[in-house]
N, C-alpha and C positions, 0 to 999 in steps of 0.2 A: 597547493599552498593551504596549510594548516589554519582551518577556520576555527577552531575553539580557542579559549583563552590560554595563552601562554606567555612564559618569560624566558628570554635566553640567558642561560648560565655561561659565562664567558671569562677569560683570562685578563682580557686586555677591553675595557668598555669602548677606547677610542677607537677599535677595527670592527666592533658590532655595526649594523646596519641601522641606518637612521629609521627613526620611528616606531622601533619596538623596545619593550620594557627588558631592561637586563640587570641581572645581578651578577656581581663579580667574586670570583672565587676560584681556588687550585683543588684538583680533587685530593692531593696529599695534605691540603690543610683540613682536617676531620672538623674543627670547629667553625671556620670559615663556612663550609660547606653546610654544615649544619643549619648555619643562621641563613644562607642564601635558600636552603630548600624549604624553608618553613611556610607554611601555606600551601605547597604543592600537592596534589593529590597522585598525579605520574610524573616519575622522574625519565627523560630519555637519556640513558648513558651512553652516551659515544664514547666508544674506547681510546684510551690515552694514546698519545705518539710512542712509538717504539722506544722503549727505556728499559733499562735493568730493573728498574725499580716499578715497573708499570703496574706489576700485578698488586705490590702493596698502596698505589695510587687508587687503584679501582676498590679494592678493600676499604679505604678510607671513604672513599666514596659512597659505598653501601652502608658503612657504618653511620655514616651522617645521614644518610636517608631515613634509617630505623631509627634515630636520634631526633631528626625533624618530624616525626610521625606521617611521613610520606606511605602511602598506601601499595603502590606495586612501583617495578621498575622494569621499563622495556630498553633491554640492552643490546646494541649493534656488536654482533658478535663473530666469527669467523665459520664457513662452510667446512663441515668436517671437524671440526673443534672436538679434541679428545686430550686426553692424559699423556699419551703416545704418539699423536698423529706427527707426520712427516715435517711438516712447516713447524717451526719452532715456536714462532710468535702466537700460533694456533693453541698452543697448550696454555698459554697464559689466557686466553680466551675461555678455554674449559675452566680453568681453575675458577676463574670469575664466576663463570654460570652457576659451579657448585657453590660457591660463597653466597650468592643471590640465593639459589634455593635454601641455604641453610638459614637465610638470615629471617625467614618467617614472612617477608613481604610476598605478595603477587607479583608475577613476573611473565615477560614476554621476551625471546631469544628471537634475535632476527640475526640471523647467519649468512652473511654474503660472501660470495665468491671472489675472486681476484677481479677487481676492477676493470671493465672492459678499454676505460681510458689511459691505463697504464701499459696497455700491450705495446702501443708504438713507442712508449718511453722507454721501454726495454732495450731499445737499439743503441748503439754509439753512435758516435759523430759521423762514422762510416757507413752509417744505415743497416749494419748487423745485429740481428738479437743472438748473443751467445750464452749458452747455460745447457745444464745436464737434466734437459726435459725429454729427451728422446722422441718419442712417438707417441707420448702421454697427452690426453686432452685436457681442456679446460674451458668449465663452460661460465666465461667472465661474463659480469653482470654489468650494466650502465650506472653511472651515478644517479640519474633521473630517476631510474626504475627504483633502485635502492630506496631513494627520498619519498618516492611515492606508495611505496611499500610501508615504510613507517608512517606517512601520513595516514593512512587506511586505517594502521592499528591503534594510533593515537586520537584519533576522532573516534573510534568506538574500543578504547581500552578493556573493557569488561568482557566483551565479545572474543578476547584473544588472550584471556587469562591462562597461563599453564601452557601456552602453544610455542613450538619451536617452528620457525619458518626458513626453509633453505632458499635463499634469493639467488637465485640464478638467471643467467641470458636463456633463450630460447634453442642455442646450439654450441657444441662443443667442438672445438677447433685445437689442432695442433699448433706448435710456434711455427712450424714451416709453413703450415697453411696460411696463421695470420699473416705472416711475412711476405707470402704472394699477394693476398688481398690488399696489403698494406704497401706494396711497391718495394719491401725491405728485403733481407735475405736473414735465413736463419743457420746458424752453426753450432752443431752439438757439440758440447765439451764433456770432458770426463769431471766426476767432482773434484778430483786433483785440480785440475785446470781451472776450474771456476774457482776455487779457492785463490789461486795463484794470479790469475786475470784481475782479482779484485783487492788484491793485498797493497797495490799502489794509493788506494784510497787512504791507507792508515786508519780504518774504521774499527772500533771494538770488537773483540770476537764473536759477540754475542748478536750483531748487527749483521756480520758478515754470513754468520750462520743461517739468519732470516732470510738474506738475501740469496743463499745459496739454496736453501731448503723451499723456498717458492719455486724454484726449478724441479727439485725431486720429488715435490710433492705431486707435480703434474705427471712426472714419470711414473709416479707409484700408482697413477690411476684415483687419486683422492680428490681432483677436483673436476672430476669428468661429468658426472651425474647432473644432467638436466632435470629441474624439479617442478616447474610448473607453477610454482607460489607466487611468483612475481604477479603473473596474469591472473590467478584465483584471488588475491588479494587488491588489485588495482583495476582488473578488469581490461588492461592493455596488452598488448603483445611487445615483450620485451625488446630494446632496441638489440639490433644486430652489429656484428663487427665491421661490415663492408659502410655503415652508416656513419662511422665517426671519423673516417681518413686517417690518412698518413701523420 
């Protein structure tokens, strides 16, 4: 639990936890964000929901932080973020990081790997995880470990300025291995099969690209490295897949 004074920035005050100070604003509303951020020294920027305009929303939030006199941004990014990384949504994170660097604000980047709790949710109703991940490995990280790492940084932000942390679990596993642990089954798809099997959702192309490249990034080995940063920041051993259940 964060012990320093803080205010939650939310879209809907009615959904905020009781007893916590809140301010209401949308990332894309630069003026509203500027007012909401006034008086803040550090802005913990959690990446916006997946959207075609997510990068523009992030830039608006950063512009607001600058206008409000915020000193630093702690940004929740993604492991392996790069201009040309396989995971298409990871590219938005890289461009957001560059925009924060160019803003002149102090910064810390927390690049979390795929969430551990998402692994069982990859399975369909039939208990099968299907995707083009091959034998690639993923060092997925638990929600609580990401939160604990963020708290460690936010309670001593001066000590982490200019740093980038890769938040991973303590192990890297294939989806076939994960399926075995969780009592599920893994079936490899080709990229073409992956797009075809997801077409019935009627989702926009950018979103389907993100879904499919989640798997191809694993296949490419881009999510396999175990960093140790969670333990260095929090002093605790990261949660393992066997601890979350199916």
